[in-house]
N, C-alpha and C positions, 0 to 999 in steps of 0.2 A: 338513869332517870328518863322517863318518858315525858316529852313535852307535848301537851295537847294544844289545841288552837287558842284557848284562853291564856295559857302561859306565854305563848308566842306574841299575842297581841299586847299583853302587859309589858313584855320585854321590849318590844318595838316602841311603845309609848315612852318608856323610861329612857331609851336611847335617844329618841327625838327630843325629850325634855332636856337631857344633858347637852345635846348639840345646841339647842336654843340658848341655854344659860351660858355656854362657852362663847357663842357668837355675840351675845349681848355684852358680856364683860370685855371682850376684845374690842368692841366698838367704843366703849367708854374709855379704855386706855388710849386708843389712837386719837380720841377727840381732844386730848390735852392741847391747848393752844400754846405755840411757841412764839415768844416776843423777844425783842432785843433792846438793849439800852447801852449807852456809852458813858463810862465813868472815868474820871481823872484818877491817876495814881498818886497817892500822898505818902510821904515818909512821916507817919504819925509818931509823935513822942509819947512816952509812957504817961498815962494819966490824962491825955487829951481826948475829949469826946469826938467820936467819929461821925455822929449823926449830922452835925452841921455841914459836913463835906460830902455826905452821901447823896445818892440819887434816891429820893423817896418816891415810891410807886403809889398809885391811887388806892391800892388795897391796904396800905399801911406798912408793907414790907419795904426795906431799904437795901441798897447795894453800895458797897464802898470798895475802892481799889487801894491797895497798900503796897509798899516795898519794905522789906526787912533785910538790912545789910548784915546783921549778926543774928544768929539763931537765938531765940528766947523761949520761954516756957509756953507761949501760945502759938508761935509760928516759926517755921523753918526759915533759913536764909532763902530769899527769893522774892517773887512778886505774886500777888494773888488778888482775888476778889472774894468778898464774903457778904452774906445776906443775913438779915435779921428782921424782926418785927419791931417797928418803932411806935406803931399805933398812933394815938393822938399826942404823944409826948409824955404821957403819964402812965401808960400801961404797956411798956415795951417788954420784949422777950428776946432771949438769945438765939432762938430759932425762928426762921421765917414761917408765917402762918399760911401763906398762899402760894409760894413759888418754890421751885427747885432750880438751881443753876445747872445747865447742861453743857455749855461750852463757853470759853472765853478766848478771845484773840487779843494778845498783849502787844502793844506797840512800844518799841525801844528806839531811842535816838542817841547818836554819838555827838561829839563836840562839833563835828563838821556839818551836822544836820542830816546825815544819812539815817535812814529808818530801816529797821528789821522788825519782823513780827514772829510771834510764836503762838501756837494754838494749843490749848489744853481742853480736855473733855472730862466730864464727870456727871454725877447726878446727886447733888447734895446742896448744902448751904455754903460750900467753900470750894474753890478751885484755885490751884496755884501752880507755878512753874519756876524753874531755875532762872537766874539772871544770865545775861549775855555779857561777857567781859568787854569793857570799854563802852558799853551802852547803858543808858538810864531809861527805865520804864516811865512812860508819861500818860498813857491812857489804855483803856481796855474796852472792847466791845463784848458785851455779855449777852448770851442767849439764855432764856429761862422759860420754864413751862409753868403754867398755872395748875395747881393741885386740884 
């Protein structure tokens, strides 16, 4: 196949356009703002609403921390943070509309007051980790990105 000047110019224009599109989309991904919030860890009983104990963000999403001592149908044994959309209280949803959780630092305390931490990473509406024997989780610092 012989390439004349016209074909070469068209090929260069298409390559340039592809590079511009890739650069623009990479800029959008890196522009996601990371914020953080601190939530308390609660041992929620079945049937108890989590929203009153959650940290509600300005955009209507909420983050709550929990501890589960026995594995159940929803969560494994351990501690974690979960996010969902509460809206104005009448239009909630099980998935957050505006954020993704990216990291959580869990704080554990023993009977003497000694503190240990554990950090877990992810990119979803839920991040969890295992318990530390002899320690009780009491709070978590959560980093999240805006979609």
